[in-house]
PAZAPA-4460 file (N, C-alpha, C; in steps of 0.05 Angstrom, whole numbers, plus 32768, in hexadecimal, padded with zeros to 4 digits):
% residues 254
    n_x    n_y    n_z   ca_x   ca_y   ca_z    c_x    c_y    c_z   seq   type   mol
   8289   85D2   7CC9   8283   85BA   7CBA   829B   85A8   7CBB     1      M     A
   8296   858E   7CBF   82AC   857A   7CC0   82B7   8575   7CA4     2      D     A
   82CF   856B   7CA3   82DC   8563   7C8A   82E1   8545   7C8A     3      N     A
   82DB   8538   7C74   82E1   851B   7C71   82F9   8519   7C5F     4      I     A
   830E   850D   7C69   8327   850A   7C59   832E   84EC   7C57     5      I     A
   833A   84E5   7C41   8343   84CA   7C3C   8362   84CA   7C37     6      K     A
   8370   84B9   7C46   838C   84B6   7C42   8392   849B   7C37     7      L     A
   839F   849A   7C20   83A5   8480   7C12   83C2   847A   7C16     8      T     A
   83C8   8463   7C22   83E3   845A   7C26   83E8   8441   7C15     9      L     A
   83FE   8440   7C07   8404   8429   7BF5   8417   8416   7C04    10      I     A
   840C   8400   7C0D   841B   83EE   7C1E   8436   83E4   7C11    11      K     A
   8436   83DA   7BF8   8450   83D1   7BEC   8465   83E7   7BEB    12      P     A
   845C   8400   7BE5   846F   8416   7BE3   847C   841B   7BFE    13      L     A
   846C   841A   7C13   8477   841F   7C2E   848C   8409   7C35    14      I     A
   8485   83F0   7C30   8497   83DA   7C37   84B0   83DB   7C26    15      I     A
   84AD   83E2   7C0C   84C4   83E3   7BFA   84D7   83FA   7C03    16      E     A
   84CB   8410   7C0C   84DC   8426   7C15   84EC   841E   7C2E    17      S     A
   84E0   840E   7C40   84EE   8404   7C57   8505   83F2   7C4F    18      V     A
   84FF   83DF   7C3C   8514   83CD   7C33   852B   83DC   7C26    19      K     A
   8524   83F0   7C15   8539   8400   7C08   854B   840E   7C1C    20      N     A
   853F   8419   7C31   854E   8427   7C45   8562   8415   7C53    21      E     A
   8558   83FD   7C5A   856A   83EA   7C68   857F   83E0   7C55    22      T     A
   8579   83DD   7C3B   858C   83D4   7C27   85A3   83E8   7C24    23      F     A
   859B   8402   7C23   85AF   8417   7C20   85C1   8418   7C38    24      Q     A
   85B6   8414   7C50   85C6   8415   7C68   85DA   83FE   7C68    25      K     A
   85D1   83E6   7C5F   85E3   83CF   7C5E   85FA   83D4   7C4A    26      G     A
   85F3   83E0   7C33   8608   83E6   7C1F   861C   83FA   7C2A    27      K     A
   8612   840D   7C39   8624   8422   7C44   8637   8415   7C59    28      F     A
   862C   8403   7C69   863C   83F6   7C7E   8652   83E5   7C71    29      D     A
   864B   83D6   7C5B   865F   83C6   7C4D   8674   83D6   7C40    30      K     A
   866C   83EE   7C36   867F   83FF   7C29   8694   840A   7C3D    31      A     A
   868B   840E   7C55   869D   8418   7C6A   86B0   8402   7C73    32      I     A
   86A4   83EA   7C77   86B4   83D4   7C82   86AC   83BA   7C73    33      D     A
   86BF   83B1   7C62   86B9   8399   7C51   86B5   8380   7C63    34      Q     A
   86BD   8381   7C7C   86B9   836B   7C8E   869E   836A   7C9A    35      K     A
   868E   837F   7C95   8673   8381   7CA1   865E   8375   7C90    36      A     A
   8664   8361   7C80   8651   8355   7C6E   863A   8348   7C7E    37      V     A
   8641   8339   7C93   862C   832C   7CA3   861A   8340   7CB0    38      T     A
   8626   8355   7CBB   8615   836A   7CC8   8603   8377   7CB4    39      A     A
   860D   837C   7C9C   85FD   8389   7C87   85E6   8377   7C7F    40      A     A
   85EB   835D   7C7D   85D7   834A   7C75   85C0   834A   7C8A    41      F     A
   85C7   834B   7CA3   85B3   834C   7CB8   85A2   8365   7CB7    42      V     A
   85AF   837B   7CB0   85A2   8395   7CB0   858E   8397   7C99    43      E     A
   8592   838A   7C84   8582   838E   7C6C   8568   837D   7C6C    44      Q     A
   8552   838B   7C69   8538   837E   7C68   8534   8374   7C4C    45      A     A
   852F   835A   7C49   852D   834E   7C2E   8511   8343   7C29    46      G     A
   850F   8331   7C16   84F6   8325   7C0E   84F0   830B   7C1C    47      N     A
   8501   8303   7C2F   84FC   82EA   7C3E   84E1   82EC   7C4C    48      E     A
   84D4   82D4   7C4F   84BA   82D3   7C5C   84BC   82DF   7C78    49      D     A
   84D2   82D9   7C86   84D5   82E3   7CA2   84D6   8301   7CA2    50      Y     A
   84E5   830D   7C90   84E6   832A   7C8E   84CB   8336   7C87    51      H     A
   84BD   8329   7C74   84A3   8333   7C6C   8490   8334   7C83    52      E     A
   8490   831F   7C94   847E   831E   7CAB   8485   8334   7CBF    53      R     A
   849F   8339   7CC3   84A7   834E   7CD5   849D   8369   7CCB    54      I     A
   84A2   836E   7CB1   849B   8388   7CA6   847C   838C   7CA5    55      L     A
   846E   8377   7C9F   8450   8379   7C9F   8446   8380   7CBB    56      N     A
   8450   8371   7CCF   8447   8376   7CEA   844E   8393   7CF2    57      R     A
   8466   839B   7CEC   846F   83B6   7CF3   845E   83CC   7CE5    58      S     A
   8457   83C6   7CCC   8447   83DA   7CBD   842C   83DE   7CCB    59      L     A
   841E   83C8   7CD2   8404   83CB   7CDE   8405   83D7   7CFA    60      Y     A
   841B   83D0   7D09   841F   83DC   7D23   8423   83FB   7D20    61      T     A
   8433   8403   7D0D   8438   841F   7D08   841E   842D   7CFF    62      S     A
   840F   841F   7CEF   83F5   842B   7CE5   83E3   8430   7CFD    63      L     A
   83E0   841D   7D0F   83CF   8421   7D26   83D9   8438   7D38    64      E     A
   83F3   843A   7D3B   83FE   8451   7D4A   83F8   846B   7D3D    65      E     A
   83FA   846C   7D22   83F3   8484   7D13   83D5   848B   7D18    66      L     A
   83C4   8478   7D18   83A7   847D   7D1C   83A2   8489   7D37    67      K     A
   83B1   8480   7D4B   83AC   848C   7D66   83B4   84A9   7D66    68      T     A
   83C9   84B0   7D57   83D1   84CD   7D56   83BC   84DD   7D46    69      H     A
   83B2   84D2   7D30   839F   84E0   7D20   8384   84E3   7D2F    70      L     A
   837E   84D1   7D41   8365   84D2   7D4F   8362   84EB   7D60    71      S     A
   8378   84F8   7D67   8377   8511   7D76   8369   8527   7D66    72      D     A
   8367   8524   7D4C   835C   8539   7D3B   8341   8532   7D2F    73      Y     A
   8335   851C   7D38   831B   8514   7D2E   8306   8527   7D38    74      L     A
   82F1   852B   7D28   82DB   853C   7D30   82CA   852D   7D44    75      S     A
   82BF   853C   7D58   82AE   852F   7D6B   8291   852E   7D62    76      S     A
   828A   853D   7D4C   826F   853D   7D41   825A   8544   7D57    77      N     A
   8262   8555   7D69   824F   855C   7D7E   824F   8549   7D95    78      G     A
   825E   8532   7D93   825F   851F   7DA8   827B   851D   7DB3    79      G     A
   8287   8505   7DB0   82A3   8502   7DB8   82B1   84F4   7DA1    80      T     A
   82CC   84F5   7DA2   82DB   84E9   7D8D   82D7   84CB   7D8D    81      T     A
   82CD   84C0   7DA3   82C7   84A3   7DA4   82B2   849B   7D90    82      A     A
   82A1   84AF   7D88   828C   84AA   7D74   8296   84AB   7D58    83      D     A
   82AF   84B2   7D54   82BB   84B6   7D3A   82D4   84A5   7D37    84      N     A
   82D3   8490   7D28   82EA   847E   7D24   82F7   8483   7D0A    85      N     A
   8310   847A   7D07   831F   847B   7CEE   8318   8462   7CDF    86      I     A
   830A   8466   7CC9   8302   844F   7CB8   831A   8445   7CA8    87      D     A
   8321   842C   7CAA   8339   8421   7C9C   8330   840A   7C8B    88      T     A
   8336   840C   7C71   8330   83F6   7C5F   8348   83F1   7C4D    89      I     A
   834B   83D8   7C44   8360   83D0   7C32   8354   83C9   7C17    90      E     A
   835E   83D5   7C02   8356   83CF   7BE7   836F   83C7   7BD8    91      Q     A
   8374   83AD   7BD5   838C   83A4   7BC8   83A5   83AD   7BD8    92      G     A
   83B6   83BC   7BCB   83CF   83C6   7BD8   83CA   83DF   7BE7    93      D     A
   83B2   83EA   7BE6   83AD   8404   7BF3   83A0   8401   7C0F    94      K     A
   83A9   8412   7C21   839C   8414   7C3B   8391   8430   7C3C    95      I     A
   8376   8432   7C3F   8368   844C   7C3D   835D   8453   7C59    96      I     A
   8366   846A   7C63   835C   8474   7C7D   8348   848A   7C77    97      L     A
   8331   8489   7C83   831D   849E   7C81   8319   84AB   7C9C    98      T     A
   831D   84C5   7C9D   831B   84D4   7CB6   8306   84EA   7CB3    99      L     A
   82F7   84EF   7CC8   82E5   8506   7CC9   82F2   8519   7CDD   100      V     A
   82FB   8530   7CD3   830A   8543   7CE3   82FB   855E   7CE3   101      V     A
   8303   8570   7CF5   82F5   8589   7CF8   82F9   859C   7CE1   102      G     A
   82EB   85B2   7CE2   82EC   85C5   7CCC   8305   85D6   7CCB   103      D     A
   8317   85D2   7CDF   8331   85E1   7CDE   8345   85D3   7CCD   104      R     A
   833F   85BB   7CC3   8351   85AD   7CB2   834E   85B7   7C95   105      F     A
   8364   85C0   7C89   8365   85CA   7C6E   8369   85B2   7C5B   106      N     A
   8355   85AC   7C4A   8357   8594   7C39   836E   8595   7C26   107      K     A
   837A   85AD   7C22   8391   85AF   7C11   83A9   85A0   7C1C   108      G     A
   83A8   8599   7C36   83BE   858A   7C42   83B9   856C   7C42   109      Y     A
   83A4   8562   7C35   839E   8546   7C35   83B5   8535   7C29   110      T     A
   83BF   853E   7C12   83D6   852F   7C05   83EE   8530   7C17   111      D     A
   83F4   8547   7C23   840B   8549   7C35   8408   8536   7C4D   112      S     A
   83F0   8535   7C57   83EB   8523   7C6E   83EE   8506   7C67   113      L     A
   83E5   84FF   7C4E   83E9   84E3   7C45   8406   84DC   7C42   114      A     A
   8416   84EE   7C36   8433   84E8   7C33   8441   84E7   7C4D   115      R     A
   843A   84F9   7C5F   8447   84F9   7C7A   843F   84E0   7C8A   116      L     A
   8426   84D7   7C86   841D   84BF   7C94   842D   84A7   7C8B   117      S     A
   8431   84A5   7C70   8441   848E   7C65   845D   8490   7C70   118      A     A
   8468   84A8   7C71   8484   84AC   7C7A   8486   84A4   7C98   119      K     A
   8472   84AC   7CA7   8472   84A4   7CC4   8472   8486   7CC7   120      Y     A
   8462   8478   7CB7   8461   845B   7CB9   847C   844F   7CB1   121      I     A
   8487   8458   7C9B   84A1   844E   7C91   84B7   8451   7CA7   122      E     A
   84B9   8469   7CB2   84CE   846E   7CC5   84C9   8461   7CE0   123      E     A
   84B0   845D   7CE6   84A9   844E   7CFE   84B1   8430   7CFA   124      S     A
   84AC   8426   7CE2   84B5   840A   7CDC   84D3   8407   7CDD   125      M     A
   84E1   841B   7CD2   84FE   841B   7CD3   8509   841C   7CF0   126      L     A
   84FC   842C   7D00   8503   842E   7D1C   8501   8412   7D29   127      M     A
   84EB   8404   7D23   84E7   83E9   7D2E   84FB   83D6   7D24   128      D     A
   8501   83D8   7D09   8514   83C6   7CFD   8530   83C9   7D09   129      W     A
   8539   83E2   7D0B   8554   83E7   7D16   8556   83E1   7D34   130      W     A
   853F   83E1   7D42   8540   83DB   7D5E   854B   83BE   7D63   131      R     A
   8547   83AD   7D4F   8550   8392   7D51   856E   838F   7D4B   132      I     A
   8577   839E   7D37   8593   839A   7D2D   85A6   83B1   7D32   133      V     A
   859B   83C9   7D38   85AD   83E0   7D3B   859F   83F5   7D4C   134      N     A
   85A4   83F5   7D66   8596   8407   7D78   859B   8425   7D72   135      E     A
   85B3   842C   7D6A   85B9   8448   7D64   85A9   8451   7D4C   136      K     A
   85A7   8440   7D38   8597   8447   7D20   8579   8449   7D28   137      Q     A
   8570   8438   7D3A   8555   8439   7D43   854F   8453   7D51   138      S     A
   8562   845C   7D62   855E   8475   7D70   855D   848D   7D5D   139      A     A
   856C   848B   7D47   856B   84A0   7D33   8550   84A2   7D26   140      L     A
   8545   848B   7D1F   852A   848A   7D12   8514   8491   7D25   141      Y     A
   8519   848D   7D3F   8505   8496   7D53   8502   84B5   7D51   142      S     A
   8518   84C3   7D4D   8517   84E0   7D49   8508   84E7   7D30   143      Q     A
   850D   84D7   7D1A   84FE   84DD   7D01   84E0   84D9   7D05   144      F     A
   84D8   84C4   7D14   84BC   84BF   7D19   84AF   84D7   7D28   145      V     A
   84BD   84E2   7D3C   84B2   84F8   7D4A   84B0   8511   7D38   146      E     A
   84C3   8514   7D26   84C2   852A   7D13   84AA   8527   7D00   147      R     A
   84A6   850F   7CF7   848F   8509   7CE5   8475   850F   7CF3   148      D     A
   8473   8507   7D0D   845B   850B   7D1C   8455   8529   7D20   149      L     A
   846A   8538   7D25   8466   8555   7D28   845C   8561   7D0D   150      A     A
   8466   8558   7CF7   845D   8562   7CDD   8440   855A   7CD7   151      A     A
   8439   8542   7CDF   841D   8539   7CDC   840A   854B   7CEC   152      I     A
   8412   8551   7D04   8401   8562   7D15   83FD   857E   7D0A   153      K     A
   8412   8588   7CFC   8411   85A3   7CF1   83FE   85A4   7CD9   154      R     A
   83F6   858D   7CCE   83E2   858D   7CB8   83C7   8595   7CC1   155      C     A
   83C2   8593   7CDB   83A7   8599   7CE6   83A6   85B5   7CF0   156      F     A
   838E   85BF   7CF6   838A   85D9   7D01   8397   85EF   7CF0   157      N     A
   8393   85ED   7CD5   839F   8600   7CC3   838D   8617   7CBC   158      K     A
   8374   8617   7CC5   8363   862D   7CC0   835A   8638   7CDB   159      T     A
   8353   8651   7CDB   834B   865E   7CF4   8331   8653   7CFD   160      A     A
   832D   8651   7D18   8313   8647   7D21   82FC   8659   7D19   161      P     A
   82E6   864E   7D12   82CF   865E   7D0A   82BD   8663   7D23   162      T     A
   82B2   867B   7D23   82A0   8681   7D3A   8287   8670   7D37   163      A     A
   827D   8665   7D4E   8265   8654   7D4C   824D   8665   7D44   164      P     A
   823D   8659   7D34   8224   8667   7D2B   820C   8658   7D34   165      S     A
   81F9   8666   7D3F   81E1   8659   7D4A   81C9   8665   7D3C   166      Y     A
   81B4   8655   7D3A   819B   865F   7D2F   8189   8665   7D46   167      Q     A
   8183   867F   7D49   8172   8687   7D5F   8155   8687   7D55   168      Y     A
   8142   8686   7D68   8125   8685   7D5F   811D   869D   7D4F   169      P     A
   810D   8698   7D3B   8100   86AD   7D2C   80E2   86AE   7D30   170      T     A
   80D8   8699   7D3F   80BB   8699   7D45   80B8   868D   7D61   171      S     A
   80A4   8696   7D6F   809E   868D   7D8A   8080   868B   7D8D   172      L     A
   8076   8674   7D93   8059   8670   7D95   8051   8663   7DB0   173      N     A
   803E   866F   7DBD   8033   8665   7DD7   8016   865F   7DD3   174      V     A
   800C   8649   7DDE   7FF1   8640   7DD9   7FDC   8652   7DE7   175      E     A
   7FE4   865E   7DFF   7FD1   866D   7E0E   7FD7   868B   7E0D   176      W     A
   7FC2   869B   7E0D   7FC5   86B8   7E10   7FBD   86C1   7E2C   177      S     A
   7FAD   86AF   7E3A   7FA5   86B6   7E55   7FA1   869C   7E65   178      A     A
   7FA7   869D   7E7F   7FA5   8685   7E90   7F97   868D   7EAA   179      I     A
   7F85   867D   7EB3   7F78   8680   7ECD   7F85   866D   7EE1   180      D     A
   7F8D   8677   7EF8   7F9A   8666   7F0D   7F8D   866B   7F28   181      L     A
   7F8C   8656   7F38   7F85   8659   7F54   7F9E   865C   7F64   182      G     A
   7F9C   8665   7F7C   7FB3   8668   7F8E   7FBE   864C   7F93   183      I     A
   7FD8   8649   7F8E   7FE6   862F   7F91   7FE3   861D   7F79   184      G     A
   7FD4   8625   7F65   7FD0   8614   7F4D   7FE7   8619   7F3A   185      E     A
   7FF0   8604   7F2B   8005   8606   7F18   7FFB   8603   7EFC   186      E     A
   8009   8610   7EE9   8002   860C   7ECC   801D   860F   7EBD   187      H     A
   8022   85FC   7EAA   803A   85FD   7E9A   8034   860A   7E7F   188      T     A
   8043   861F   7E7A   8041   862D   7E60   8056   8622   7E4E   189      V     A
   804D   8614   7E38   8060   860A   7E25   8061   861C   7E0C   190      T     A
   8076   8619   7DFC   8079   862B   7DE5   8088   861B   7DCF   191      Y     A
   8086   8626   7DB7   8094   861B   7DA0   80A5   8631   7D93   192      E     A
   80BD   862A   7D8A   80CE   863D   7D7C   80D4   8632   7D60   193      I     A
   80E0   8643   7D4F   80E5   863B   7D34   80F7   8622   7D32   194      S     A
   80F2   8611   7D1F   8101   85F8   7D1C   811F   85FD   7D19   195      D     A
   812F   85ED   7D27   814C   85EE   7D24   8159   8603   7D35   196      G     A
   814A   8613   7D43   8156   8629   7D53   815C   861F   7D6F   197      S     A
   816F   862D   7D7C   8175   8626   7D98   8160   8632   7DAA   198      I     A
   815B   8625   7DC1   8147   862F   7DD4   8154   8644   7DE6   199      D     A
   814E   865D   7DE0   8159   8673   7DF1   8142   8683   7DFD   200      D     A
   812B   8676   7E01   8114   8684   7E0B   8115   8688   7E29   201      I     A
   8110   86A0   7E32   810E   86A7   7E4F   80F3   86B3   7E54   202      E     A
   80EE   86B8   7E6E   80D4   86C3   7E76   80D8   86D9   7E8B   203      V     A
   80C7   86ED   7E89   80C6   8702   7E9E   80AA   8704   7EA9   204      R     A
   80A7   870C   7EC2   808C   870E   7ECF   8087   872A   7ED7   205      V     A
   8070   8734   7ED2   8069   8750   7ED9   8068   8753   7EF7   206      E     A
   805B   8741   7F05   8058   8744   7F22   805D   872A   7F30   207      D     A
   8075   8727   7F3C   807D   870F   7F48   806E   8709   7F62   208      M     A
   805F   871D   7F6C   804F   8718   7F84   8037   8706   7F7F   209      R     A
   802E   8706   7F66   8016   86F7   7F5F   801B   86DB   7F56   210      L     A
   8031   86D7   7F49   8037   86BC   7F3E   8055   86B6   7F42   211      V     A
   805A   869C   7F45   8076   8693   7F45   807A   8684   7F2A   212      G     A
   8093   8681   7F22   8098   8675   7F08   80B1   8664   7F09   213      I     A
   80B2   864E   7EFC   80C9   863D   7EFA   80CB   8631   7EDE   214      G     A
   80E3   8628   7ED8   80E8   861D   7EBD   80E6   85FE   7EBE   215      R     A
   80DB   85F2   7EAA   80DA   85D5   7EA7   80E4   85CE   7E8C   216      T     A
   80E6   85B3   7E87   80EE   85AA   7E6C   80D9   85B2   7E57   217      D     A
   80C0   85B5   7E5F   80AB   85BB   7E4C   80A7   85D9   7E47   218      E     A
   80B0   85EA   7E5A   80AB   8606   7E58   80AF   8614   7E73   219      G     A
   809A   8623   7E7B   809B   8631   7E95   8082   862A   7EA5   220      F     A
   8085   8625   7EBF   806F   861F   7ED1   8068   8638   7EE1   221      T     A
   804E   863F   7EE1   8044   8657   7EEF   8035   864D   7F08   222      I     A
   8039   8659   7F1F   802B   8652   7F38   801C   866A   7F42   223      I     A
   8002   8668   7F47   7FF3   867E   7F53   7FFA   8683   7F70   224      G     A
   7FFF   869C   7F77   8007   86A3   7F92   7FF3   86B5   7FA0   225      K     A
   7FEB   86CB   7F92   7FD7   86DD   7F9E   7FC3   86E4   7F88   226      Q     A
   7FAB   86EC   7F92   7F96   86F4   7F7F   7F9E   870D   7F70   227      L     A
   7F97   870D   7F56   7F9D   8724   7F46   7FA3   871D   7F29   228      G     A
   7FAA   8732   7F1A   7FB0   872E   7EFE   7FCC   8737   7EF8   229      H     A
   7FDB   8727   7EE9   7FF6   872F   7EE0   7FFA   8722   7EC5   230      T     A
   8012   8724   7EBB   8018   8715   7EA2   8035   870D   7EA2   231      Y     A
   803B   86F8   7E92   8057   86F0   7E8D   805D   86F5   7E70   232      I     A
   8076   86F9   7E6B   807E   86FE   7E4F   8096   86EC   7E48   233      Q     A
   8092   86DB   7E34   80A7   86CA   7E2A   80B6   86D9   7E14   234      L     A
   80D0   86D7   7E14   80E0   86E6   7E00   80FA   86D7   7DF9   235      Y     A
   8105   86DD   7DE2   811F   86D2   7DDA   8135   86E4   7DE5   236      S     A
   8149   86D7   7DF1   8160   86E6   7DFC   816F   86F5   7DE6   237      K     A
   816E   86EB   7DCD   817D   86F7   7DB7   816C   8709   7DA5   238      H     A
   8152   870B   7DAC   8141   871C   7D9C   8129   8723   7DAD   239      N     A
   812B   8739   7DBC   8116   8740   7DCF   80FD   874A   7DC1   240      E     A
   80FE   874D   7DA7   80E6   8754   7D98   80D4   873B   7D94   241      Q     A
   80E0   8724   7D99   80D1   870A   7D95   80C6   8703   7DB1   242      L     A
   80AC   870A   7DB5   80A0   8706   7DCF   8084   86FB   7DCC   243      T     A
   807B   86EF   7DE2   805F   86E6   7DE5   8056   86EC   7E01   244      Q     A
   803F   86F8   7E04   8035   8700   7E1E   801D   86EE   7E26   245      T     A
   801D   86E5   7E3F   8008   86D4   7E49   7FFD   86E2   7E63   246      V     A
   7FE3   86E9   7E63   7FD7   86F5   7E7A   7FD0   86DF   7E8E   247      H     A
   7FD4   86E5   7EA8   7FCF   86D2   7EBD   7FBB   86DE   7ED1   248      V     A
   7FA5   86D0   7ED6   7F91   86D9   7EE9   7F91   86C5   7F00   249      Y     A
   7F98   86CF   7F18   7F98   86BE   7F2F   7F7E   86C4   7F3E   250      V     A
   7F6C   86B1   7F3F   7F51   86B6   7F4B   7F4B   869F   7F5D   251      T     A
   7F36   86A3   7F6D   7F2C   868D   7F7E   7F17   867D   7F70   252      D     A
   7F13   8683   7F56   7F00   8674   7F46   7F0D   8660   7F33   253      Q     A
   7F27   865F   7F32   7F35   864E   7F1F   7F32   8630   7F26   254      A     A
***
């Protein structure tokens, strides 16, 4: 069974965390070298419109990168992951991601995944910010981003895979109990099985000299080959007690 999880990210908190980090770095640089006031000013992300635009753009870029990583764990729902998108909506200051993931995801890790996702975005934004003003610092945060991504991946596949379960037929019905065929004449035997079960029906023939048989989308096609009487038996591969027998008469009167 698939799991639906929601991750809530608080946009102002992420941006404020980035600003605080750059502010602390600027203070640290000034404390080491009082002449580094200009450098510290450039390092610190403030409330200027220009800085806000940079941070907003970086936040959404980092968010999209995060979604590409999370997409590796989306459930295929029997199709492909292309059929399953990460739904993203904004409600005020909140960015809410909705994911449909497989049954190996332990929902107890949802809060951890949300916190790690926010941390990934913050440190990805800081990596981008420092790339402009301090390449060494940017390289350091690049390592942090990789560490965050590894932690995010560990949130998934926390439960053992479950063995697939299938519903096999519990009933098998064939319309005919006997069929008359001429030599070279064909007849298709169709059947019905219990609702929701997989089609595992096979057929055996008592005397292959008298009839030939082939499978079609509708059932099994019988072809008369020689005069005589034989029978075919339809059965479930997973329950050979579930059978239906059809007598076949190959005559020149059919």
